TITIBA-675200 format. One record per residue (C-alpha): x, y, z; residue in three letters; residue number from 1. Coordinates in Angstrom, 3 decimals, always signed. Last residue first. Layout:
BEGIN
         x         y         z  code  pos
         X         Y         Z   ALA  NUM
...
This chain:
BEGIN
         x         y         z  code  pos
   +96.731   -25.196   -41.345   LYS  326
   +99.883   -26.168   -43.203   TRP  325
   +99.816   -27.076   -46.874   ARG  324
  +100.079   -30.102   -49.168   ALA  323
   +98.432   -30.141   -52.612   GLY  322
  +101.644   -30.903   -54.535   GLU  321
  +104.306   -32.208   -52.171   ARG  320
  +105.693   -30.134   -49.316   LEU  319
  +109.326   -30.898   -48.524   ARG  318
  +110.248   -29.969   -44.963   TRP  317
  +113.759   -29.707   -43.555   LYS  316
  +113.988   -30.683   -39.906   VAL  315
  +116.768   -29.971   -37.450   LYS  314
  +116.287   -31.651   -34.078   LYS  313
  +118.251   -30.290   -31.135   GLY  312
  +115.433   -28.204   -29.707   LYS  311
  +112.139   -29.951   -30.217   PRO  310
  +110.124   -29.600   -33.438   VAL  309
  +106.438   -29.160   -32.660   THR  308
  +104.257   -30.136   -35.596   PRO  307
  +102.204   -27.913   -37.894   LYS  306
   +98.767   -29.459   -38.231   GLU  305
   +98.268   -30.553   -41.820   TRP  304
   +95.978   -29.771   -44.721   GLU  303
   +96.356   -32.440   -47.359   GLY  302
   +98.581   -33.666   -50.177   ALA  301
  +101.868   -35.355   -49.249   PHE  300
  +104.423   -34.270   -46.673   VAL  299
  +108.152   -34.786   -47.138   GLN  298
  +110.520   -34.984   -44.195   ILE  297
  +114.218   -34.200   -44.520   THR  296
  +116.160   -35.014   -41.388   ALA  295
  +118.987   -33.586   -39.284   LYS  294
  +120.200   -35.204   -36.055   GLU  293
  +120.850   -33.945   -32.535   GLY  292
  +117.916   -35.844   -31.059   SER  291
  +116.851   -38.708   -33.282   ALA  290
  +114.103   -38.071   -35.795   VAL  289
  +111.152   -40.406   -35.209   ALA  288
  +109.255   -37.762   -33.197   ASP  287
  +109.373   -35.452   -36.196   VAL  286
  +107.755   -38.127   -38.365   ALA  285
  +105.025   -38.772   -35.802   GLU  284
  +104.404   -35.022   -35.623   GLN  283
  +104.014   -34.799   -39.397   PRO  282
  +101.103   -37.276   -39.266   THR  281
  +100.250   -40.592   -40.990   PHE  280
  +103.767   -42.007   -40.991   PHE  279
  +106.238   -43.899   -43.188   ASP  278
  +104.279   -42.879   -46.259   GLY  277
  +101.975   -44.695   -48.680   ILE  276
   +99.228   -45.023   -46.088   GLY  275
   +96.603   -42.746   -47.647   ASN  274
   +97.051   -39.850   -45.192   SER  273
  +100.667   -39.308   -46.169   ALA  272
  +103.890   -38.410   -44.319   VAL  271
  +107.304   -39.355   -45.687   SER  270
  +110.613   -39.846   -43.902   TYR  269
  +114.334   -39.506   -44.639   ASP  268
  +114.072   -37.923   -48.062   VAL  267
  +115.799   -38.208   -51.435   LYS  266
  +113.414   -37.791   -54.354   VAL  265
  +114.256   -39.049   -57.839   ALA  264
  +112.782   -37.160   -60.803   HIS  263
  +115.918   -36.750   -62.925   LYS  262
  +116.823   -40.370   -62.087   LYS  261
  +113.696   -41.474   -63.922   LEU  260
  +114.916   -40.082   -67.246   GLU  259
  +118.441   -41.370   -66.551   PRO  258
  +117.305   -45.019   -66.377   ILE  257
  +119.921   -47.470   -65.056   GLN  256
  +121.007   -45.854   -61.799   ARG  255
  +117.478   -44.535   -61.341   CYS  254
  +116.091   -48.071   -61.399   VAL  253
  +118.737   -49.162   -58.904   ASP  252
  +117.920   -46.312   -56.526   ASP  251
  +114.191   -46.995   -56.859   ALA  250
  +114.864   -50.619   -55.900   LEU  249
  +116.745   -49.603   -52.759   LEU  248
  +114.187   -46.985   -51.723   ARG  247
  +111.261   -49.335   -52.322   ALA  246
  +112.983   -52.048   -50.258   VAL  245
  +113.576   -49.822   -47.233   VAL  244
  +110.125   -48.319   -47.571   HIS  243
  +108.340   -51.672   -47.741   ALA  242
  +110.351   -52.954   -44.786   GLY  241
  +109.410   -50.050   -42.520   TYR  240
  +105.713   -50.248   -43.305   VAL  239
  +105.580   -54.056   -42.936   ASN  238
  +106.689   -56.398   -45.680   TYR  237
  +105.281   -59.774   -46.702   HIS  236
  +107.297   -62.966   -47.154   THR  235
  +108.648   -64.077   -43.773   ASN  234
  +105.285   -64.003   -42.011   ASP  233
  +105.393   -65.236   -38.414   GLN  232
  +102.605   -63.345   -36.695   ARG  231
  +101.686   -62.244   -33.194   GLY  230
   +98.514   -62.833   -31.209   LYS  229
   +97.766   -59.089   -31.082   PRO  228
   +98.078   -58.591   -34.866   VAL  227
   +96.924   -54.967   -35.297   SER  226
   +98.219   -54.114   -31.823   PRO  225
  +101.851   -55.089   -32.622   GLU  224
  +104.172   -56.575   -29.972   GLU  223
  +101.539   -58.397   -27.915   GLY  222
  +102.430   -61.811   -29.353   PRO  221
  +105.741   -61.528   -31.232   LEU  220
  +105.683   -59.882   -34.639   PHE  219
  +106.923   -60.771   -38.121   TRP  218
  +105.061   -58.911   -40.842   MET  217
  +108.443   -58.208   -42.384   HIS  216
  +111.332   -55.754   -42.456   LEU  215
  +111.993   -55.949   -38.697   LYS  214
  +112.473   -59.708   -39.055   LYS  213
  +115.752   -58.924   -40.854   SER  212
  +117.227   -57.805   -37.514   LYS  211
  +117.074   -61.332   -36.104   GLU  210
  +118.540   -63.561   -38.818   ARG  209
  +120.999   -61.093   -40.281   GLY  208
  +120.766   -57.488   -41.422   LEU  207
  +123.315   -58.082   -44.157   GLY  206
  +121.585   -61.289   -45.197   GLN  205
  +118.306   -59.398   -45.504   GLU  204
  +119.711   -56.510   -47.540   LEU  203
  +122.025   -58.643   -49.678   ASN  202
  +119.128   -60.934   -50.531   HIS  201
  +116.946   -57.885   -51.226   THR  200
  +119.346   -56.532   -53.849   ILE  199
  +120.071   -59.995   -55.268   THR  198
  +116.384   -60.773   -55.775   ASN  197
  +115.525   -57.275   -56.966   ALA  196
  +117.912   -57.700   -59.887   ASP  195
  +116.445   -54.838   -61.908   VAL  194
  +116.520   -55.521   -65.653   PHE  193
  +116.268   -52.813   -68.312   VAL  192
  +114.978   -54.399   -71.538   VAL  191
  +117.022   -55.548   -74.505   GLN  190
  +114.413   -58.166   -75.494   GLN  189
  +116.693   -61.195   -75.123   GLU  188
  +118.599   -59.693   -72.201   ALA  187
  +115.381   -58.775   -70.402   ALA  186
  +113.930   -62.219   -71.135   VAL  185
  +116.974   -63.860   -69.552   ASN  184
  +116.926   -61.576   -66.511   LYS  183
  +113.207   -62.151   -66.001   PRO  182
  +113.735   -65.956   -66.242   ALA  181
  +116.712   -66.013   -63.857   TRP  180
  +115.089   -65.731   -60.433   ARG  179
  +112.308   -68.170   -61.379   TYR  178
  +115.141   -70.693   -61.778   ASP  177
  +115.265   -71.300   -58.034   GLY  176
  +112.900   -69.121   -56.000   HIS  175
  +113.496   -70.290   -52.398   THR  174
  +117.054   -69.045   -51.864   ASP  173
  +118.741   -69.513   -48.490   TYR  172
  +119.721   -66.774   -46.026   LEU  171
  +122.560   -67.985   -43.810   THR  170
  +122.657   -67.523   -40.020   ASP  169
  +120.601   -70.555   -39.002   GLY  168
  +116.948   -71.072   -38.174   GLU  167
  +115.772   -74.407   -36.775   GLN  166
  +115.561   -73.281   -33.151   LYS  165
  +113.115   -70.502   -33.997   LEU  164
  +110.860   -72.994   -35.745   ASP  163
  +110.543   -75.101   -32.580   LYS  162
  +109.567   -72.014   -30.554   ALA  161
  +106.483   -71.393   -32.679   PRO  160
  +106.252   -67.705   -33.698   PRO  159
  +103.406   -67.342   -33.476   GLY  158
  +100.120   -67.070   -35.189   VAL  157
   +99.872   -67.593   -38.921   THR  156
   +96.830   -66.365   -40.822   LYS  155
   +98.700   -63.816   -42.916   ARG  154
  +101.083   -66.612   -43.906   LEU  153
   +98.259   -68.166   -45.927   ALA  152
   +98.893   -65.610   -48.683   GLU  151
  +102.325   -67.120   -49.311   ASP  150
  +100.617   -70.274   -50.589   ASP  149
  +102.275   -73.633   -51.192   ASP  148
  +104.356   -73.477   -48.046   ASN  147
  +106.536   -76.330   -46.897   LYS  146
  +109.074   -74.922   -44.436   PRO  145
  +112.431   -74.067   -46.042   PRO  144
  +115.228   -76.628   -45.668   LYS  143
  +118.401   -74.876   -44.538   VAL  142
  +116.083   -72.396   -42.831   PHE  141
  +117.125   -68.741   -42.829   PHE  140
  +114.366   -67.883   -45.281   ASN  139
  +113.254   -64.255   -45.312   ARG  138
  +111.692   -64.524   -48.749   ARG  137
  +113.574   -62.853   -51.538   VAL  136
  +112.270   -60.238   -53.958   VAL  135
  +111.176   -61.648   -57.299   ALA  134
  +112.835   -60.623   -60.557   ASN  133
  +112.294   -57.184   -62.002   PHE  132
  +111.682   -56.293   -65.657   LEU  131
  +111.290   -52.710   -66.870   VAL  130
  +109.004   -52.003   -69.832   PRO  129
  +108.910   -48.619   -71.610   ILE  128
  +105.620   -47.630   -73.207   GLY  127
  +104.870   -46.722   -76.821   GLY  126
  +101.712   -48.837   -76.908   LYS  125
  +103.429   -51.644   -78.841   ALA  124
  +106.287   -51.402   -76.355   ARG  123
  +104.014   -52.393   -73.481   THR  122
  +102.581   -55.227   -75.573   GLU  121
  +106.057   -56.574   -76.310   LEU  120
  +107.284   -56.428   -72.724   VAL  119
  +104.184   -57.874   -71.061   PHE  118
  +104.041   -60.663   -73.653   LYS  117
  +107.729   -61.473   -73.088   ARG  116
  +107.049   -61.833   -69.374   LEU  115
  +104.206   -64.227   -70.180   ASN  114
  +106.369   -66.273   -72.545   ALA  113
  +109.194   -66.436   -70.000   ASP  112
  +106.868   -67.900   -67.400   PHE  111
  +105.467   -70.382   -69.946   THR  110
  +108.829   -71.700   -71.155   THR  109
  +112.229   -71.170   -69.517   GLY  108
  +110.747   -70.782   -66.053   PRO  107
  +107.538   -72.790   -65.712   ASP  106
  +104.124   -71.330   -64.943   THR  105
  +101.630   -72.066   -62.172   HIS  104
   +98.771   -69.747   -61.249   ARG  103
   +95.440   -71.337   -62.229   ASP  102
   +97.009   -74.798   -62.157   ALA  101
   +97.977   -74.588   -58.488   LYS  100
  +101.593   -75.750   -58.057   PRO   99
  +103.120   -72.441   -56.833   LYS   98
  +106.221   -71.200   -58.708   GLU   97
  +104.242   -68.579   -60.629   ASP   96
  +103.117   -67.268   -57.240   ASN   95
  +106.364   -65.755   -56.017   HIS   94
  +107.666   -65.207   -59.544   GLY   93
  +106.335   -61.880   -60.807   PHE   92
  +107.658   -58.326   -61.133   GLN   91
  +106.949   -55.989   -64.067   ILE   90
  +107.437   -52.208   -63.843   PHE   89
  +105.636   -50.555   -66.765   VAL   88
  +106.792   -47.095   -67.843   TYR   87
  +104.926   -44.338   -69.664   ASP   86
  +106.548   -42.493   -72.570   GLY   85
  +103.756   -43.204   -75.042   PRO   84
  +100.506   -43.827   -73.136   GLN   83
   +99.520   -47.018   -71.330   ILE   82
   +95.933   -47.134   -70.052   LYS   81
   +94.505   -49.922   -72.240   ASP   80
   +97.558   -52.057   -71.543   VAL   79
   +96.906   -51.773   -67.794   VAL   78
   +93.334   -53.069   -68.030   THR   77
   +94.544   -55.762   -70.421   GLN   76
   +96.957   -56.959   -67.755   TRP   75
   +94.200   -57.316   -65.187   ARG   74
   +92.020   -59.407   -67.482   GLY   73
   +91.812   -62.291   -65.021   GLU   72
   +93.796   -64.578   -67.323   ASP   71
   +96.683   -62.104   -67.618   ILE   70
   +97.227   -61.595   -63.887   PHE   69
   +96.506   -65.299   -63.399   SER   68
   +99.404   -66.272   -65.664   LYS   67
  +102.002   -63.762   -64.435   SER   66
  +101.142   -64.894   -60.925   SER   65
   +98.698   -63.240   -58.567   ARG   64
   +98.320   -63.884   -54.840   GLY   63
   +97.945   -60.278   -53.712   ASN   62
   +97.481   -57.758   -56.511   VAL   61
   +99.852   -55.421   -58.360   ALA   60
   +98.053   -52.654   -60.254   HIS   59
  +100.080   -49.737   -58.828   ASN   58
   +99.733   -46.464   -60.709   ASP   57
  +102.715   -44.296   -59.690   ILE   56
  +102.625   -40.814   -61.198   ARG   55
  +105.985   -39.202   -61.943   VAL   54
  +106.118   -35.407   -62.337   PHE   53
  +105.091   -35.204   -58.680   ASP   52
  +108.532   -36.325   -57.521   ASP   51
  +109.801   -39.871   -57.113   PHE   50
  +110.927   -41.717   -53.968   TYR   49
  +107.721   -41.362   -51.948   CYS   48
  +105.711   -42.658   -54.913   GLN   47
  +107.356   -46.067   -54.349   LEU   46
  +105.729   -46.825   -50.982   ALA   45
  +102.762   -48.830   -52.283   MET   44
  +105.093   -50.556   -54.735   GLY   43
  +107.045   -51.993   -51.803   TRP   42
  +103.897   -53.775   -50.649   GLY   41
  +102.632   -52.844   -47.199   ARG   40
  +101.352   -54.717   -44.156   GLU   39
  +100.805   -52.576   -41.054   LYS   38
   +97.053   -52.938   -40.570   ALA   37
   +95.601   -50.196   -38.377   GLY   36
   +92.215   -51.875   -38.304   GLY   35
   +91.709   -51.404   -42.035   LYS   34
   +94.690   -49.900   -43.860   LEU   33
   +94.254   -52.200   -46.865   SER   32
   +97.310   -52.906   -48.991   LYS   31
   +98.821   -51.727   -52.289   ASN   30
  +100.762   -54.490   -54.037   ALA   29
  +104.493   -55.095   -54.565   MET   28
  +105.176   -58.097   -52.290   THR   27
  +101.563   -59.128   -52.892   SER   26
  +102.064   -59.823   -56.606   ASP   25
  +103.028   -57.976   -59.767   GLY   24
  +102.158   -55.185   -62.163   ILE   23
  +103.245   -51.577   -61.662   MET   22
  +102.410   -48.702   -63.985   PHE   21
  +104.799   -45.757   -63.901   VAL   20
  +102.952   -42.777   -65.319   THR   19
  +104.269   -39.705   -67.095   PHE   18
  +104.386   -35.992   -66.528   GLY   17
  +102.852   -32.724   -67.538   GLU   16
  +101.123   -29.879   -65.771   ASN   15
  +103.312   -30.171   -62.696   LYS   14
  +102.599   -27.957   -59.730   LYS   13
  +105.822   -26.742   -58.174   PHE   12
  +107.226   -28.607   -55.197   SER   11
  +107.611   -26.629   -52.023   SER   10
  +110.766   -26.822   -49.911   LEU    9
  +110.347   -25.390   -46.440   PHE    8
  +113.302   -24.956   -44.099   VAL    7
  +112.858   -25.310   -40.354   VAL    6
  +115.227   -23.854   -37.776   ILE    5
  +114.827   -25.731   -34.529   ALA    4
  +112.068   -24.878   -32.092   VAL    3
  +112.624   -24.000   -28.459   ALA    2
  +109.907   -25.100   -26.044   MET    1
């Protein structure tokens, strides 16, 4: 079989660098790979869009609000690690709006106070805070279904036919004033603000009612082996969705922060054994490249079998630190 020309780009080992700490909820968090699970937070994919000079340390956790993240001591764990020049990406809202007393905050008062705490304590350690508002839910219902706990969506089986009939063509907001609190605190504290809500709204609305399902843990029965009975989860991302969102948010961060822009990585696909990439093997990534097209594929640390590149596919390889071919 003929093999296309392959170019290898090796990253140099970095002796210095800085860390981007991430704090937030399940839409950002690292996820288990058990049983071939496909759920991913966008923060889990973020390392793919920055070089080895930038270390991503993701502390986001499913189900946490700004309040519970502080109350459980998770924020203090991050504060203790911050070094001068490190960044802290802050994104809450999904769970702050829930009524449970251990999570609930109010925009304009307690939510703002917690965001302000993150900012001030990051700066006190010489770090650089970046505020994000919440990513959207895929809500094409005029009246969103009652849901007091996004985490319960992982137990849904479906989709029910009656819900399909209720969806329209317009994406409706579910976050209310929780969208504006991070922006207001950012303006008050002169912090970089990433409008993740608008960015993901435009993404999902642009894709439309049906195509936007491809971003989420939204599967028909028999469509995805890890959830054989199907799932109707309009909040959490799958592998594809996490990478689309991570790429968009990284682009906006780099637009606003020149220091991070210097370390941006532009690739089509990523391969990693720990689940942060699009694929687990180089061959899977090659297979995803359309015939007649060019693609840049980066490979993270490990010893890898060299894939077969069919005639008509042109692949440029980027080997991250610690990656090599067998």
